[in-house]
N, C-alpha and C positions, 0 to 999 in steps of 0.2 A: 867343767860340769858333767852329767852325767849322761848317757845315751838320749835323754828325749829332746827333742827337734829343738835348735835354739831360732834366737828373732833375735834382728838386729833394731836397739832400743831406739839409739841414738847416738849421734858420729860428735865428739870431741877433738877439740885441736892438739892431744898429745897423750902420754904415757901420765904425766902428772895428774890430769885432769881425769882421767879413767880410771885411775887408784882413788882418787876423790868420789867419782859418782857411783864405783863399785861398794866400795863403804858404806857410801849412803843406803845404796841397793840393801846389801850384805846387813847393816843395823839393821832394816828393815822386816830383816826375814828371808829375803831374795839369794836363790842363787845367779851371780852373775859372772861373766869376767870378758875380756878385751881382747880385740885382734887389731894389726894394721887395715886400713881400709885396701879394697882392691884396687884403688886406684894408685898407683908410685909415681911422685914427684920425680923421686932420685934412687939411682942404684943403689945409694947408702941407705935409704932409708929404714930397711929390715933390720940394720947393724944399730939403731939410734932409738932413740926415748921420745924424738920430734916424730913431727908425724902425725895426720889425723887418726884414731883408733874408734874403733867400732864396738859399742856397749852390747854385749850380746846377755839374753834373759833366757828363760825358756818359753817358747811359742804359747802354750796357757797361759802365764804370768804378761806377757805383754801390756795389758791394758792397767792393770793393778800397778805394775811397777812405771808405768809410763805416769800414773796419776801421782806416785810418791815422788818422781821427779818435777812434776810439774808443781806439786804442792811446795817444793824445796825450793824453786825460782820466787815464791811470790815474796 
């Protein structure tokens, strides 16, 4: 993502789900990324694909990206 401020859109269970959500968002035209959450449950969490991930989008696209996820959940 570029220098535009990012905002957390949602939190998912792991890296595989984060990849799926970002793929959906990218297909809809949104730039996104993900990172481990701040809540570290294990000292090894940052070295594995497990653990919750925050999905990030540009702050000014938060509502529109949220609508895409909501529609996908239906």
